[in-house]
Every structure is written in C-alpha cells, then in structure tokens.
Backbone as a ProteinNet text record, in pm:
[ID]
protein_1_A
[PRIMARY]
MNENLFNECLKQAKQIVQSYRDEANGDPQNYVAAAILAVVGALAGAGVGAYSAVQAGQAQKASADFNAKVASNNASAQAQQAQADAARISDRNRRAVAAQRAEFLKSGGSYSGSADDLLLDSSTQGELDIASRIYTGQIGAGAQSADAALNKFRGSTAMDAAGLSATGTALSGLSTATNYYSRNPTFRNYSSGATD
[TERTIARY]
5910.3	5889.3	5882.5	5968.1	5969.7	5838.2	5787.1	5662.1	5547.3	5548.2	5442.9	5446.6	5567	5581.1	5531.9	5570.6	5526.1	5374.1	5318.8	5173.1	5100.1	5156.8	5094.4	5095.9	5209.1	5216.9	5116.7	5109.4	5016.6	4872.2	4841.7	4706.5	4670.6	4765.2	4739	4721.2	4801.6	4787.3	4649.7	4605.2	4472.4	4361.9	4377.7	4278	4274.6	4392.7	4397.7	4329.8	4358	4295.1	4143.4	4097.1	3952.7	3889.5	3957.6	3900.5	3893.1	3994	3987.2	3877	3859.3	3751.3	3615.6	3602.9	3476.5	3447.9	3554.4	3537.1	3542.9	3582.7	3605.5	3478.5	3366.9	3239.8	3250.9	3325.8	3334.1	3434	3503.2	3599.9	3728.9	3768.7	3887.9	4015.6	4027.4	4148.5	4161.3	4047.6	4052.6	4093.2	4045.5	4087.4	4237	4286	4429	4508.8	4464.4	4535.2	4536.3	4423.6	4416.5	4509.8	4514	4601.6	4747.9	4780.2	4918.7	4955.2	4865.1	4892.3	4911.2	4833.7	4847.4	4983.3	5024.3	5155.3	5266	5257.9	5360	5361.6	5244.6	5238.2	5302.7	5276.9	5337.2	5488.4	5534.9	5679.5	5744	5676.4	5729.4	5734.8	5630.4	5630.4	5743.6	5767.7	5877.7	6011.3	6023.6	6148.3	6173.2	6068.9	6081.4	6115.8	6050.5	6078.9	6221	6266.2	6402.6	6504.7	6480.5	6572.1	6579.9	6466	6468.2	6531.2	6519.8	6586.7	6737.8	6786.4	6930.5	6976.5	6899.4	6936	6940.7	6843.9	6842.2	6964.1	6999.5	7118.1	7244.6	7254	7372	7380.2	7267	7266.3	7307.2	7257.6	7295.9	7444.5	7496.8	7639.7	7722.6	7681.6	7755.7	7756.4	7643.9	7635	7725.1	7721.6	7805.5	7953.4	7988	8128.3	8174.6	8087.5	8121.6	8144.1	8051.9	8066	8192.7	8229.1	8352.2	8473.7	8470.3	8582.8	8594.9	8482.6	8483.6	8540.3	8495.9	8544	8693.4	8738	8880.3	8962.2	8912.1	8979.8	8982.1	8873	8867.4	8968	8985.1	9082.6	9223.2	9255.3	9387.9	9404.6	9301.2	9308.7	9326.8	9256	9270.6	9410.8	9465.8	9602.1	9702.6	9687	9777.7	9763.4	9640.5	9617.6	9682.1	9673	9734.5	9885.9	9945.8	10091.2	10129.4	10049.8	10078.7	10062.9	9958.4	9937.8	10052.2	10097.8	10208.3	10336.1	10359.3	10477.1	10466.7	10347.4	10329.1	10349.1	10296.4	10312.8	10461.5	10531.3	10674.7	10751.3	10719.2	10784.9	10754.6	10629	10589.7	10662.1	10675	10743.7	10891.9	10957.3	11098.9	11119.4	11029	11041.2	11019.6	10922.7	10896.3	11015.7	11073.6	11190.2	11308.8	11326.3	11436.8	11417.2	11293.8	11266.7	11294.3	11258.5	11286.7	11437.4	11511.7	11657.7	11715.6	11666.9	11718.1	11687.6	11571.4	11531.9	11621.5	11652.3	11742.1	11880.9	11930.5	12064.8	12067.7	11962.6	11953.5	11954.2	11888.3	11882	12003.9	12099.5	12222.6	12209.9	12104.5	12083.9	12160.3	12155.7	12220.6	12115.9	12159.3	12067.4	12070.7	12069.8	12071.6	11951.6	11916.5	11809.2	11673.8	11600.3	11462.8	11454.8	11552.6	11552.2	11559	11646.1	11659.2	11527.9	11468.8	11342.1	11231.4	11227.7	11126	11141.5	11263.4	11287.4	11249	11285.1	11251	11099.4	11031.1	10884.9	10819.7	10867	10811.8	10831.6	10949.5	10980.2	10893.4	10877.7	10796.4	10650	10596.7	10458.2	10437.9	10534.3	10524.9	10521.4	10605.7	10607.2	10476.9	10420.9	10291	10181.5	10187.4	10089.8	10101.3	10224.1	10246.3	10188	10222	10173.4	10020.3	9962.6	9817.4	9751.7	9808.6	9749.4	9762.4	9874.6	9892.4	9794.8	9779.1	9686.7	9542.9	9503.7	9368.4	9346.4	9446.9	9437	9425.8	9500.8	9494.2	9356.6	9300.2	9166	9063.7	9069.8	8976.6	8994.6	9121.2	9148.1	9099.4	9118.3	9070.7	8919.5	8850.7	8703.8	8658.4	8726.4	8690.9	8722.1	8832.6	8867.3	8763	8717.8	8612.7	8483.8	8452.5	8332.9	8346.3	8466.8	8490	8467.8	8520.4	8502.4	8354.8	8283.7	8140.7	8063.6	8097.5	8029.3	8059.8	8181.6	8213.7	8130.6	8117.1	8035.6	7889.8	7839.7	7701.1	7680.5	7779.1	7768.9	7764.7	7847.5	7851.6	7719.2	7666.3	7540.1	7422.8	7431.6	7324.7	7317.9	7433.8	7434.7	7382.8	7421.2	7371.1	7219.6	7170.2	7025.4	6952.7	7013.2	6950.3	6940.5	7045.6	7042.6	6934.2	6923.3	6819.2	6679.9	6664.5	6535.1	6497.6	6595.4	6568.8	6530.3	6601.2	6569.7	6429.7	6397.4	6264.2	6155	6179	6079.2	6060.9	6172.9	6163.7	6090.6	6121.9	6053.7	5904.9	5872.8	5732.6	5657.6	5720.7	5658.4	5641.3	5741.6	5732.8	5621.1	5611.1	5504.3	5367.2	5353.5	5226.6	5193.5	5295	5272.5	5230.9	5299.4	5265.6	5124.8	5089.3	4955.5	4849.6	4874.7	4779.4	4764	4876.6	4872.6	4794.4	4824.1	4760.2	4611.6	4568.2	4426.7	4340.7	4401.2	4323.8	4317.7	4209.3	4201	4200.9	4144	4141.6	4283.3	4365.3	4504.2	4579.7	4559.4	4626.4	4581.7	4450.3	4398.1	4447.7	4448.5	4490.3	4638.5	4721.7	4865.7	4900.9	4813.4	4840.6	4777	4708.6	4648.3	4502	4447.1	4307.5	4222.8	4142.9	4053.8	3911.7	3829	3687	3608.6
2127.1	2189.3	2083.5	1981.3	1877	1801.2	1770.4	1696.6	1781.3	1910.4	1998.3	2004.5	2013.3	2018.3	1887.3	1777.1	1646.8	1635	1673.2	1665	1753.5	1869.4	1958.3	1892.1	1831.1	1760.4	1645.2	1571.6	1459.9	1508.4	1617.8	1674.4	1713.4	1776	1815.3	1693.5	1590.8	1468.3	1405.6	1403.9	1349	1429.7	1561.9	1646	1615.9	1594.7	1562.3	1428.4	1330.4	1198.1	1211.2	1287.5	1302.9	1369.8	1469.1	1536	1439.6	1352	1252.9	1150.4	1112.8	1018.3	1080.1	1208.5	1276	1278.9	1290.8	1299.9	1164.1	1060.3	930	867.6	887.4	829.5	679.2	611.9	466.7	416.4	500.2	456.9	412.8	285.2	234.2	310	353.3	426.1	556.9	620.3	743.6	714.2	600.6	561.8	533	468.6	437.9	567.8	663.7	791.6	858.5	850.5	909.9	837.1	704.9	627.7	657.3	668.8	703.1	838.8	934	1067.7	1062.4	980.8	968.4	910.7	806.7	744.9	844.8	910.7	1010.2	1124	1166.9	1273.8	1232.4	1110	1060.9	1052.5	1001.9	992.4	1130.7	1222.8	1359.1	1426	1407.1	1462.9	1406.2	1277.4	1214.2	1270.5	1291.5	1348.8	1488.7	1570.2	1707	1703.5	1616.7	1605	1558.3	1459.3	1408.7	1516.7	1586.8	1693.8	1803.5	1843.8	1950.6	1903.1	1774.5	1722	1729.7	1693.8	1701.5	1847.3	1936.5	2078.7	2134.6	2096.7	2143.3	2090.7	1965.8	1907.9	1978.8	2011.3	2083.3	2223.2	2288.7	2422.3	2414.1	2313.1	2295.9	2265.1	2184.6	2152.2	2276.4	2355.7	2478.5	2572.7	2583.6	2668.3	2615.5	2485.2	2425.2	2438.9	2422.1	2439.2	2582.6	2678	2819.2	2844.3	2793.4	2810.7	2743.7	2629.2	2560.8	2645.9	2707.1	2793.2	2913.9	2974.3	3088.6	3047.1	2933.6	2886.4	2855.7	2798.1	2768.7	2897.7	2996.5	3127	3191.7	3178.6	3233.9	3164.9	3033.9	2959.7	3013.4	3033	3087.7	3227.9	3308.6	3446.6	3448.7	3359.7	3357.3	3314.7	3215.9	3171.1	3282.6	3351.1	3461.4	3576.7	3606.9	3715.1	3682.4	3556.4	3514.8	3532.8	3496.8	3513.5	3660.9	3743.3	3887.7	3946.6	3905.6	3952.5	3907.2	3783.1	3730.9	3811.8	3849.3	3931.4	4068.5	4126.6	4256.6	4244.2	4136.6	4115.2	4097.1	4020.6	3998.9	4130.6	4212.2	4342.9	4431.1	4433.8	4513.5	4465	4331.7	4274.7	4313.3	4304	4342	4488.1	4573.4	4716.7	4739.8	4669.1	4686.2	4640.5	4526.6	4476.7	4571.7	4619.9	4714.4	4843.4	4891.2	5013.3	4989.4	4871.3	4839.8	4833.8	4774.3	4768.5	4910	4989.2	5127.1	5202.7	5180.2	5247.2	5202.2	5072.3	5022.3	5084.6	5087.3	5142.8	5292.8	5360.2	5505.1	5536.3	5451.3	5476.3	5420.7	5365.4	5316.8	5178.2	5106.3	4972.4	4869.1	4750.8	4641.2	4534.1	4433	4325.3	4210.3	4238.6	4131.3	4146.9	4036.1	4041.4	4067.5	4163.1	4190.3	4249.2	4325	4379.1	4265.9	4171.6	4056.3	3976.5	3957.7	3884.9	3957.1	4088.8	4168	4155.6	4164.3	4149.6	4008.6	3908.9	3771.4	3752.6	3807.7	3797.4	3866.8	3987.6	4061.1	3982.3	3925.8	3848.7	3723.1	3655.2	3533.6	3564.3	3671.3	3710	3742.8	3809.1	3839.9	3714.3	3615.8	3489.5	3412.7	3418.9	3355.4	3422.5	3554.8	3626.9	3583.5	3567.7	3524	3383.4	3291.8	3153.5	3148.2	3230.3	3233.5	3280.8	3384.2	3437.7	3337.8	3271.9	3170.9	3055	3011.4	2902.6	2941.2	3062.4	3109.2	3112.7	3157.6	3159.9	3020.5	2925.3	2787.8	2726.6	2757.2	2706	2762.2	2892.9	2954.6	2899.7	2883.8	2829.9	2685.2	2609.5	2470.6	2462.5	2552.8	2554.3	2588.4	2683.9	2720.3	2605.6	2535.9	2420.9	2310.1	2288.4	2188.4	2229.2	2358.2	2408.2	2388	2410	2388.2	2241.6	2151	2007.5	1968.3	2025.3	1996.6	2044.7	2162.2	2213.1	2128.2	2079.6	1989.9	1862.1	1810.5	1691.3	1718.4	1834.4	1869.9	1875.6	1931.1	1935.9	1797.7	1709.2	1571.8	1500.1	1516.5	1449.3	1511.1	1640.6	1703.4	1638.9	1611.6	1546.3	1402.5	1332.2	1196.4	1197.2	1290.3	1299.9	1336.9	1424.4	1463.2	1343.5	1263.4	1143.4	1046.6	1028.3	939.8	995.2	1125.5	1188.4	1177.5	1201.7	1191.4	1048.1	952.2	812	777.3	822.4	796.9	859.1	982.3	1050.8	977.5	935.1	863.1	730.2	659.2	531.3	552.2	658.5	689	717.8	794.2	823.4	698.8	612.7	487	400.1	399.1	323.2	377.4	508.5	569.8	536.9	545.6	513.9	367.8	279.5	136.8	112.6	185.9	173.4	216.7	326.1	369	260.8	204	100.9	-21.4	-65.3	-188.6	-169.5	-48.7	-25.7	0.7	17	51	-70	-147.9	-269.8	-238.2	-127.8	-92.4	-73.3	-7.6	16.8	-115.8	-202.4	-332.9	-414	-417.9	-495.2	-438.1	-306.5	-241.7	-266.4	-255.2	-273.6	-418.8	-514.2	-655.4	-696.2	-604.5	-630.5	-671.6	-691.8	-732	-610.4	-565.8	-451.1	-498.1	-437.7	-475	-373.9
-2278.5	-2407.3	-2516.5	-2513.6	-2614.5	-2614.8	-2496.3	-2486.4	-2540.3	-2511.5	-2562.5	-2714.9	-2771.9	-2916.4	-2977.8	-2918	-2966.2	-2957.3	-2843.2	-2825.5	-2925.6	-2955.6	-3054.5	-3192.6	-3229.1	-3357.6	-3360.4	-3251.7	-3243.5	-3254	-3187.2	-3191.7	-3335.7	-3404.3	-3542.8	-3632.5	-3608.6	-3688.3	-3664.8	-3540	-3509	-3577.1	-3581.5	-3648.2	-3798.1	-3854.7	-3998.2	-4023.5	-3938.8	-3953.4	-3941.9	-3845.1	-3826.9	-3948.7	-4004.2	-4121.9	-4240.2	-4253.9	-4360.5	-4334	-4209.9	-4177.9	-4209.7	-4178.2	-4205.9	-4356	-4435.9	-4581	-4650.5	-4576.8	-4639.9	-4694.9	-4629.3	-4672.5	-4698.5	-4611.1	-4624	-4725.7	-4797.3	-4898.2	-4829.2	-4842.3	-4773	-4808.5	-4932.1	-4970.8	-4893	-4866.5	-4787.4	-4643.4	-4590.2	-4454.8	-4451	-4556	-4562.8	-4563.8	-4644.1	-4649.6	-4512.4	-4444.1	-4310	-4214.2	-4223.5	-4135.6	-4165.2	-4293.1	-4330.5	-4274.1	-4286.3	-4230.8	-4079.9	-4012.4	-3866.9	-3830.2	-3903.1	-3877.7	-3906.6	-4019.8	-4056.1	-3953.6	-3912.3	-3811.8	-3680.5	-3638.4	-3513.3	-3526.2	-3639.3	-3660.5	-3672	-3739.6	-3751.2	-3614.6	-3536.7	-3400.8	-3317.7	-3331.7	-3258.2	-3304.1	-3434.1	-3486.9	-3434.1	-3432.8	-3380.3	-3231.8	-3157.2	-3014.1	-2987.7	-3064.4	-3046.6	-3081.4	-3191.4	-3232.6	-3126.2	-3074	-2973.9	-2843.4	-2810.5	-2690.8	-2707.1	-2824.8	-2851.3	-2847.8	-2907.6	-2907.1	-2765.4	-2684	-2545.2	-2469.9	-2493.7	-2429.9	-2472	-2600.3	-2649.3	-2588.6	-2573.6	-2512.4	-2365.1	-2294.1	-2153.6	-2142.1	-2233.4	-2230.5	-2258.1	-2355.8	-2387	-2266.5	-2200	-2080.8	-1969.9	-1947	-1843	-1877.1	-2005.4	-2046.6	-2024.2	-2054.1	-2030.6	-1881.5	-1797.9	-1652.8	-1601.1	-1659	-1619.4	-1653.9	-1770.5	-1813.3	-1720.2	-1685.7	-1593.9	-1458.3	-1407.2	-1277.1	-1282.2	-1392.1	-1408.9	-1412.6	-1484.9	-1488.9	-1350.7	-1277.6	-1141.2	-1049.9	-1068.5	-987.5	-1012.3	-1139.7	-1173.2	-1116.6	-1128.9	-1079	-927.6	-856.2	-710.3	-669.3	-738.3	-706.5	-734.5	-847	-881.3	-783.4	-744.2	-648.5	-514.5	-472.3	-345.3	-351.2	-463.6	-478.5	-476.5	-544.9	-546	-406.3	-334.7	-197.2	-107.3	-124.5	-43.8	-68.4	-194.4	-225.7	-158.6	-158.9	-92.2	59	116.4	260.2	294.2	211.1	232.8	226.2	127.1	113.5	234.4	275.6	391.9	517.4	531.7	647.4	646.4	530.9	522.5	561.6	514	547.6	697.5	755.7	899.3	982.5	946.4	1020.3	1000.9	879.2	853.4	932.2	939.2	1016.4	1164.7	1214.2	1355.2	1380.4	1289.7	1304.2	1307.4	1212	1205.3	1334.2	1387.9	1512.5	1628.3	1633.2	1738.1	1724.1	1600.4	1579.3	1609	1571.7	1593.6	1743.9	1820.1	1964.1	2037.9	1958.8	2020	2074.2	2041.3	2092.3	2010.6	2055.2	1984.1	1955.1	1880.1	1842.2	1941.8	2063	2162.7	2254	2317.4	2415.9	2354.6	2414.7	2373.8	2233	2191.3	2054.8	1953.3	1980.3	1892.4	1889.3	2004.8	2013.1	1936.7	1946.2	1876.3	1725.1	1675.7	1530.8	1483.4	1560.6	1525.3	1524.4	1622.9	1630.6	1511.2	1478.4	1363.1	1234.8	1219.8	1100.1	1093	1205.3	1211	1180.1	1237.8	1211.4	1063.8	1004.1	861.1	776	810.5	735.7	754.6	875.2	899	816.7	805.8	722.6	577.2	529.6	390.8	371.5	462.6	450.8	456.9	545.1	558.1	428.6	366.8	242.8	128.9	119.7	14	36.4	160.4	192.2	156.6	195.1	163.9	12.6	-60.7	-207.1	-265.5	-209.6	-257.9	-230	-115.7	-83.1	-182	-207.1	-302.1	-442.4	-484	-617.6	-627.2	-519.6	-518.8	-530.4	-462.2	-470.1	-612.3	-675.1	-812.9	-909.1	-886.2	-971	-956	-833.2	-810.8	-881	-878.4	-946.2	-1097.7	-1150.5	-1293.9	-1329.2	-1246.6	-1272.4	-1264.3	-1167.9	-1154.1	-1277.2	-1327.3	-1446.7	-1569	-1581.5	-1693.1	-1682.6	-1560.9	-1539.1	-1575.2	-1534.3	-1568.4	-1718.6	-1790.3	-1936	-1996.9	-1944	-1993.3	-1966.7	-1846.3	-1814.2	-1890.5	-1921.9	-2001.1	-2139.3	-2197.9	-2328.5	-2318.2	-2211.9	-2192.8	-2177.1	-2095.4	-2072.6	-2201.3	-2280.2	-2407.2	-2500.5	-2504.6	-2588.6	-2543.8	-2413.8	-2362.2	-2388.8	-2370.8	-2396.3	-2543.9	-2631.5	-2775.3	-2812.1	-2755.3	-2782.6	-2732	-2611.4	-2556.1	-2640.2	-2685.8	-2768.8	-2901.2	-2961.5	-3088.5	-3070.5	-2963.3	-2938.1	-2909.6	-2839.5	-2811.8	-2942	-3030.2	-3159.3	-3243.7	-3240.9	-3314.9	-3257.9	-3125.1	-3060	-3099.2	-3102.3	-3141.1	-3286.3	-3373.5	-3514.6	-3530.4	-3457.6	-3463	-3410.1	-3305.9	-3248.4	-3350.1	-3422.6	-3525.7	-3632	-3671.1	-3774.8	-3726	-3604.2	-3556.2	-3525.9	-3493.1	-3459.4	-3582.4	-3697.7	-3816.5	-3910.2	-3904.6	-3986.7	-4136.2	-4175.4	-4317.2	-4368.3	-4289.9	-4328.9	-4338	-4239.5	-4239.4	-4360.1	-4384.9	-4497.9	-4630.7	-4640.4	-4765.6	-4791	-4684.5	-4703.5	-4733.2	-4694.6	-4725.7	-4857.9	-4923.9	-5053.9	-5046.9	-4929.3	-4914.2	-4885.7	-4982.2	-4962.2	-4966.3	-4889.1	-4886.1	-4966.2
[MASK]
++++++++++++++++++++++++++++++++++++++++++++++++++++++++++++++++++++++++++++++++++++++++++++++++++++++++++++++++++++++++++++++++++++++++++++++++++++++++++++++++++++++++++++++++++++++++++++++++++++

C-alpha cells in the first residue's frame, strides 16, 4: 500500500512537471518551477509513504500486543481451571474413599488385607488424577505464555520493520528528488545563478 501511494504521488508529480513543460515554451523559469514541483512531489510522496509505513507498523504492534494480552489471560485461565479441576477431583476422591470405608464397616469388614489395598489404590489413583490435571493445565498455560511472548516479539519486530520501511521510503524519495535535480540542467543553472 505504501509503495502504491508513493507511486501515485510520483505519477501526479510527473504529470504536473509535464504540464509545466508543455506550457513553458522554452522559458527557463517555467522549467525551474516544473523541476521544483517534481522535487517537492517526490519528497511529499516519500513523506506520505514513510508516514504510512510507521502507521502500519503501529497498527501491527497494537494488534500483536492485544493478541499477547489475550494469550496471557488464557494462560492464567488455564492454570486456574486446572487448580479448580484438581480440587474437584480431590473432593471426589475423598468421597469415594469415604464411601468405600463406610461400605467396609457396614459389611463388618476391617481395614486389613484386600480392603486396605483397595482403599490405598483408590486414594493413589485419585492423587494421580489430580497430578495429571495440574500437569495438563501447566502445559496449556505454558503454551499460552509462549504464544504471548511470541506476539510481543512480533509487535516489536513490526515496529522495527516499519522504521526500516519508513527510512527506505524517505531515502528513495530523496534519491528521486536528487535525480530530478541532477537531470535538469536548467534547474541546476538557475539555482547557481547562471540562466541562459
């Protein structure tokens, strides 16, 4: 988009120069005016291109910063959800073990042998479920945190790229303006005080 805008400005400047050349009828002052307009047009086009490059970079950075914030919030939400799920699993496990104990006592059993092994197994499986859910939540939160860091990096590089693009556009416009000046002998002669 920046290049198209610059090219459009340059095209318009060239049209203005051509119209002045058509009307100049050999008058050096008219050629000088046309050359000045061409230089100004090239510089203005470069300015517009540089400005739009910076604006585009700022918009990309704002978008990346927003995405980073969303990813960071998602990381926190996943970690909190994992903790809440772990608490529910722990509660469910305690109730299951308590129900098993009650069933053993109701049937007149004791906590020895296979009953003891069953309660220990139920308790161990519940703790493994809790650890698994917390681990899964940490993995998800870590992935979201990495995504947040990547988006922050993208925002930073977008601004760097915009600065480089703006500088390149400005230098290109300056080069074009200098080229107009150097190719127009009437302008050079007039600006040095020598008119024919």
